[in-house]
C-alpha positions in Angstrom: -53.9 26.4 15.2 -50.3 25.8 15.7 -48.2 28.8 14.6 -45.9 26.8 12.3 -48.9 25.3 10.6 -50.4 28.8 10.1 -47.0 30.0 8.7 -47.0 27.1 6.2 -50.5 27.8 5.1 -49.5 31.5 4.7 -46.6 30.5 2.5 -48.9 28.4 0.3 -51.7 30.9 0.0 -49.9 34.3 -0.2 -48.3 34.8 -3.6 -44.6 35.8 -3.5 -44.2 34.8 0.2 -40.8 33.2 0.9 -39.1 31.8 4.0 -37.2 34.7 5.6 -35.6 32.8 8.5 -32.3 31.5 7.3 -30.8 28.4 9.0 -28.8 25.3 8.0 -30.8 22.1 7.4 -28.3 19.9 9.2 -25.1 20.5 11.2 -22.7 17.7 12.2 -20.6 18.0 15.4 -18.2 15.8 17.3 -18.6 14.9 20.9 -16.3 17.0 23.1 -16.1 19.8 20.6 -18.1 23.0 20.0 -20.7 23.6 17.3 -22.4 26.7 16.0 -26.1 26.9 14.7 -26.5 30.0 12.5 -29.9 31.8 12.3 -30.9 35.1 10.7 -34.1 36.9 9.8 -34.1 39.0 6.7 -36.8 41.6 6.2 -37.0 45.0 4.6 -40.4 45.8 5.8 -40.1 48.5 8.5 -43.6 47.8 9.7 -42.6 44.3 11.0 -41.4 44.4 14.6 -39.4 41.6 16.2 -40.2 41.3 19.9 -38.4 38.1 21.0 -36.1 35.2 19.7 -36.3 31.7 21.1 -34.3 28.4 20.4 -36.4 25.3 21.0 -34.9 21.8 21.2 -37.1 18.8 20.2 -36.2 15.2 21.0 -38.7 12.4 20.6 -41.6 14.8 20.3 -40.6 16.6 23.5 -39.8 20.4 23.2 -37.6 22.4 25.5 -36.5 26.0 25.4 -32.7 26.2 25.5 -32.2 29.9 24.8 -34.4 33.0 24.9 -33.6 36.7 24.2 -36.0 39.6 24.8 -34.8 43.2 24.6 -36.9 44.1 27.6 -36.2 41.1 29.8 -32.7 40.0 28.6 -31.5 36.5 28.0 -32.6 33.2 29.5 -30.1 30.2 29.2 -31.3 27.2 31.2 -28.5 24.9 29.9 -25.0 26.0 31.0 -23.1 24.9 27.9 -25.6 26.5 25.4 -25.5 30.2 24.8 -26.0 32.9 22.1 -23.0 33.9 20.0 -24.2 37.5 20.6 -27.7 38.3 21.7 -29.6 39.9 18.7 -33.1 40.0 17.4 -31.9 39.6 13.8 -28.9 37.2 14.1 -29.4 35.0 17.2 -26.7 32.4 16.4 -26.6 29.6 18.9 -23.3 28.1 20.3 -23.2 24.7 22.0 -19.9 24.0 23.8 -18.3 20.6 24.7 -20.9 18.6 22.9 -22.5 15.7 24.6 -24.5 12.9 22.9 -27.6 14.2 24.7 -27.2 17.4 22.7 -28.3 15.7 19.5 -31.7 16.6 18.1 -33.7 19.2 16.2 -33.2 22.9 17.1 -35.8 25.5 16.0 -35.0 29.2 15.8 -38.3 31.2 16.4 -38.9 34.9 15.8 -41.9 36.5 17.5 -42.9 39.4 15.1 -45.8 41.9 14.9 -48.1 41.8 13.1 -47.1 38.5 11.3 -46.7 36.3 14.3 -44.0 33.7 14.7 -41.5 32.9 11.9 -39.0 30.0 12.4 -36.4 27.7 10.9 -35.2 24.3 12.0 -31.7 22.7 12.1 -31.0 19.0 12.6 -27.9 18.5 14.9 -26.2 15.2 14.2 -23.3 14.1 16.5 -20.3 11.9 15.7 -18.3 10.2 18.4 -14.8 9.0 17.8 -14.4 5.5 19.2 -11.7 4.1 21.4 -10.1 1.1 19.6 -8.0 -1.7 21.0 -7.0 -5.3 20.2 -5.4 -8.0 22.2 -4.4 -11.7 22.1 -6.5 -14.2 24.0 -4.3 -17.1 25.2 -5.4 -20.4 23.8 -4.4 -24.0 24.4 -3.5 -26.2 21.5 -6.2 -28.8 20.8 -8.9 -29.9 18.4 -11.5 -27.3 19.6 -12.0 -23.9 18.0 -10.9 -21.2 20.4 -11.0 -17.4 20.6 -7.4 -16.3 20.1 -7.8 -12.5 19.5 -10.3 -9.8 20.5 -10.9 -6.4 18.9 -13.1 -3.6 20.4 -14.2 -0.2 19.1 -16.0 1.4 22.0 -18.3 4.5 22.4 -18.4 5.5 18.8 -21.1 7.0 16.6 -22.0 5.8 14.1 -20.8 2.2 14.9 -17.5 1.1 13.5 -16.9 -1.7 11.1 -14.3 -4.4 12.0 -12.6 -6.9 9.7 -9.6 -9.2 10.1 -6.5 -10.1 8.0 -4.4 -13.2 8.8 -2.3 -16.0 7.3 -3.7 -18.3 10.1 -7.0 -19.8 8.9 -9.9 -18.9 11.0 -13.2 -17.0 11.3 -14.6 -14.1 13.4 -17.9 -12.9 14.8 -19.0 -9.3 15.6 -21.5 -7.8 18.0 -22.8 -4.2 18.3 -24.0 -2.7 21.6 -26.1 0.4 21.8 -25.0 2.4 24.7 -27.3 4.5 26.9 -25.7 7.8 25.8 -26.4 7.1 22.1 -22.9 5.8 21.2 -22.1 2.2 20.0 -19.6 -0.4 21.1 -18.5 -2.9 18.5 -16.7 -6.1 19.5 -15.1 -8.7 17.2 -13.5 -12.1 18.1 -11.2 -14.2 16.0 -11.3 -18.0 16.3 -9.0 -20.7 15.1 -8.2 -24.4 15.8 -5.1 -23.7 17.9 -1.8 -25.5 17.1 1.8 -25.0 18.2 2.6 -23.6 14.7 0.1 -20.8 15.2 2.0 -19.5 18.3 3.7 -16.3 17.5 1.8 -15.6 14.3 0.2 -12.3 13.7 -3.4 -11.4 12.9 -4.5 -7.9 12.2 -7.7 -6.1 13.3 -8.9 -3.4 10.8 -11.3 -0.8 12.2 -13.2 1.6 9.8 -15.0 4.6 11.2 -16.7 7.6 9.8 -14.8 9.8 12.3 -11.4 8.6 10.9 -9.8 9.6 7.6 -8.4 6.1 7.1 -9.0 2.6 8.6 -6.9 1.8 11.7 -4.9 -1.5 11.7 -4.0 -3.1 15.0 -1.7 -6.2 14.8 -2.1 -9.0 17.4 0.6 -11.6 18.1 -1.1 -14.9 18.9 -0.2 -16.8 22.1 -1.0 -20.5 21.9 0.1 -22.6 24.8 1.3 -26.1 24.1 3.3 -28.8 26.0 7.0 -29.3 25.1 8.0 -30.7 21.7 11.3 -32.6 22.3 14.1 -33.9 20.1 17.7 -35.0 20.7 20.6 -33.6 18.6 24.3 -34.3 18.4 24.6 -38.0 17.7 26.8 -38.8 14.7 26.7 -42.6 14.8 30.4 -42.7 15.5 30.7 -43.4 19.2 33.6 -45.8 19.7 35.5 -47.1 22.7 37.6 -44.4 24.4 36.2 -41.6 22.4 36.5 -38.4 24.3 33.8 -35.7 24.9 30.7 -37.0 23.1 27.8 -34.7 23.6 24.0 -34.8 23.2 21.6 -31.8 23.3 17.9 -32.1 24.4 16.1 -29.5 22.2 12.6 -28.6 23.4 10.1 -25.9 22.5 6.9 -25.0 24.3 4.7 -22.3 25.5 5.4 -21.6 28.3 9.1 -22.6 27.7 10.2 -25.8 29.4 11.7 -25.3 32.8 12.9 -28.9 33.7 15.0 -31.4 31.8 15.8 -35.0 32.8 18.0 -37.7 31.2 17.6 -41.4 31.9 17.8 -44.8 30.2 15.0 -47.1 29.1 16.0 -49.9 31.4 15.8 -47.7 34.4 19.5 -48.0 35.2 21.3 -44.9 36.5 23.6 -43.1 34.0 27.2 -44.2 34.0 29.8 -42.3 36.1 31.5 -41.1 32.9 28.4 -39.1 32.0 27.7 -35.5 33.1 24.3 -33.8 32.8 24.2 -30.0 32.6 20.6 -28.8 32.1 19.6 -30.1 28.7 23.1 -31.1 27.8 24.5 -34.7 28.3 28.3 -35.0 28.1 30.1 -38.4 27.9 33.7 -37.8 29.0 34.9 -41.2 27.8 32.8 -43.6 25.7 32.5 -47.2 27.0 30.1 -50.0 26.6 28.0 -48.7 29.5 26.5 -46.0 27.2 25.6 -48.6 24.6 21.9 -48.1 25.5 18.8 -46.1 24.7 18.8 -42.6 26.2 15.7 -40.7 27.1 15.3 -36.9 27.5 12.2 -35.5 29.2 11.2 -31.8 29.2 8.5 -30.3 31.3 6.5 -27.1 31.4 3.2 -26.0 33.0 1.1 -28.0 30.5 2.9 -31.3 30.9 5.9 -33.4 30.2 7.1 -34.8 26.8 10.1 -36.9 25.9 12.3 -38.1 23.1 14.7 -41.1 23.0 17.9 -42.0 21.1 19.5 -45.5 20.6 23.2 -45.2 21.0 25.5 -47.9 19.4 29.1 -48.0 20.8 31.7 -49.3 18.2 35.0 -51.0 18.9 36.7 -48.6 16.5 35.9 -45.4 14.7 33.4 -45.5 11.8 35.7 -44.9 8.8 32.7 -44.9 6.4 31.3 -41.9 8.1 34.8 -40.4 8.2 35.3 -41.1 4.5 32.0 -39.5 3.7 33.0 -36.5 5.8 36.4 -36.4 4.1 34.7 -36.6 0.8 32.5 -33.6 1.6 35.5 -31.6 2.8 37.5 -32.7 -0.3 34.6 -31.7 -2.5 34.5 -28.3 -0.9 38.2 -27.8 -1.2 38.1 -28.9 -4.9 35.3 -26.4 -5.6 37.3 -23.6 -4.0 40.4 -24.6 -6.0 38.3 -24.7 -9.2 36.9 -21.3 -8.6 40.4 -19.9 -7.9 41.7 -21.4 -11.2 38.8 -20.0 -13.2 39.4 -16.6 -11.6 43.1 -16.7 -12.4 42.5 -17.6 -16.1 40.0 -14.8 -16.4 42.5 -12.3 -14.9 45.2 -13.5 -17.3 43.0 -13.2 -20.3 42.0 -9.7 -19.3 45.6 -8.7 -18.8 46.6 -10.1 -22.2 43.8 -8.2 -23.9 44.9 -5.1 -22.1 48.5 -5.5 -23.2 47.4 -6.2 -26.8 45.3 -3.0 -26.7 48.3 -1.0 -25.5 50.6 -2.5 -28.2 48.1 -1.7 -30.9 47.9 1.9 -29.7 51.7 2.1 -29.7 51.9 0.8 -33.3 49.4 3.3 -34.4 51.4 6.2 -32.9 54.8 5.0 -34.5 56.0 5.5 -38.1 54.2 3.6 -40.9 55.3 0.0 -41.5 55.0 0.2 -45.2 57.5 1.7 -47.7 56.3 5.0 -49.1 55.8 5.2 -52.9 58.6 6.8 -54.9 58.3 10.6 -55.4 56.7 11.9 -58.5 58.8 13.7 -61.0 57.9 17.1 -62.3 59.5 18.5 -65.4 61.7 21.6 -65.0 60.0 24.7 -66.2 56.4 23.7 -65.7 55.9 25.9 -62.6 58.9 28.1 -62.0 57.0 30.3 -59.5 56.1 27.5 -57.1 57.7 27.4 -53.6 59.4 24.3 -52.4 58.1 22.9 -49.1 60.0 20.3 -47.1 56.8 18.2 -46.6 56.0 17.8 -50.3 57.2 14.7 -52.2 57.5 16.3 -55.7 61.0 17.0 -57.0 62.3 18.9 -60.0 64.4 17.0 -62.5 66.1 18.7 -65.5 65.3 17.5 -68.9 67.7 14.9 -70.3 67.9 15.4 -74.0 70.8 12.9 -74.4 70.0 9.2 -74.3 72.6 6.6 -73.5 72.0 3.2 -74.8 74.7 1.6 -72.6 73.7 1.3 -68.9 77.4 1.8 -67.9 77.7 5.0 -69.8 74.3 6.2 -68.4 75.4 5.6 -64.9 78.7 7.3 -65.4 77.0 10.3 -67.0 74.5 10.5 -64.1 77.3 10.4 -61.6 79.1 13.2 -63.4 75.9 15.3 -63.4 75.4 14.7 -59.7 78.9 15.9 -58.9 78.4 19.0 -61.0 75.1 19.8 -59.2 76.8 19.3 -55.9 79.6 21.8 -56.8 76.9 24.3 -57.9 75.0 24.0 -54.7 78.2 24.3 -52.7 79.1 27.5 -54.6 75.6 29.0 -53.9 75.9 28.3 -50.2 79.2 30.1 -50.1 77.6 33.1 -51.7 75.0 33.8 -48.9 73.0 30.7 -47.9 72.8 29.7 -44.3 75.2 27.0 -43.2 73.7 23.5 -43.2 73.6 21.7 -39.8 73.9 18.0 -40.3 71.1 16.0 -38.8 71.1 12.6 -37.1 69.6 11.1 -40.2 72.5 12.4 -42.3 75.1 10.9 -39.9 73.2 7.6 -40.1 73.2 7.6 -43.9 76.9 8.5 -44.0 77.7 5.6 -41.8 75.8 3.2 -44.2 77.5 4.5 -47.4 79.8 7.5 -47.6 78.4 8.3 -51.0 75.2 9.6 -49.2 77.2 12.3 -47.6 77.7 13.8 -51.1 74.0 13.5 -51.9 72.7 15.3 -48.9 71.6 18.9 -49.3 70.7 21.5 -46.8 67.1 22.3 -46.1 65.9 25.7 -47.4 62.6 27.4 -47.7 63.0 28.4 -51.4 64.8 26.9 -54.3 65.1 28.2 -57.9 64.3 25.9 -60.7 67.7 26.5 -62.4 69.5 24.8 -59.5 68.9 21.3 -60.9 66.9 18.7 -59.1 66.7 17.8 -55.4 66.8 14.1 -54.3 64.4 13.3 -51.5 65.7 11.6 -48.4 63.1 8.9 -48.9 65.1 7.9 -51.9 68.0 6.9 -49.7 66.2 3.8 -48.3 
């Protein structure tokens, strides 16, 4: 009976029996790198003796010993890049260096024990191979037949890669997978279109997805479509007139490969006039005459063929004023537009400046004296608050009681003037007794110039006044 079968029957029949060989079910490695296959035997029974450890590789039903360790006979390593991490009867971990695709398979770690016989565990080694990717353009010729214009290859990978395409050029692709002899795969994809000159220079992108890469790889391909020259003639303004100087025509041609030859001729087969010079694809008429009143042909050639374009020239007796007028109208319109823009910009700048000036003026008005006339000062009867202190900023003034009433306005005015003179004399006497000398201000000089009487009504500023000194007239009353 096979030892592994007997071990399996023992595990089923003996209660409490468990697998004591510890291995990994599957290990993944990359071609060209190293891999480790762990293996240990755990047992606490001192009666069990381990006599030998063997690693066996199995591929397609065929078994091969790849590593053996026996304490009495040493190690046996028939394959050079396979070895033990460290020879041991309890932990015979296997190391495979520089992996090859042929290393893929099942590896069994076997312990020869006494009296239980062989105990083993199996690990499946799966290998991944990073592919080599490339993409390139396939030159095609413009035509009505579908052609391969790009090829993308992901070679020697495992598992096989997936290839898709992205393009603004309508087309389709086909993919083939080849199984290589070493177990790797080569994937090839071809992109096909109906080639036209407009597809030349366009880009298609090959996108390769592989398990060995963290993200898909994108490879752009610039298409190369060959086509014969496409020709046109530029420079004719329909205003060739007698004796016009330096009239020029340009033969414009595109192609893949680029045109290498240009030729100018006329439809009637006559040679070009002597006043005409040909410089490559440029035709120059030094002086226009009736000899160039013909149909001119330009031919351009490349490796795929020759193509031509023709232009009918009409020579006039005098300049085409209609065309000049149209040109002048266009120029005049441009000038008018520029002038209009300048006028609008000027108006906007003037408006902004006026708003700025008005804002500054408003700020100055706010900082100056008030434009309105202040209300007359309130009158406070003498004796109501004798202990109050007079402040120069207050508008209240003290007026003595007037028990005498005068019916006549003339007598009242005369009496008021007499009272004011009396008060003035009292104030003057007080100042002579110890008050500080009054320094006339600019405002006092101004009031004196307006009316000399204000000079007698001005009083010196002081911090404190007594109520028995009469009343004080505010300077605001002068206005």
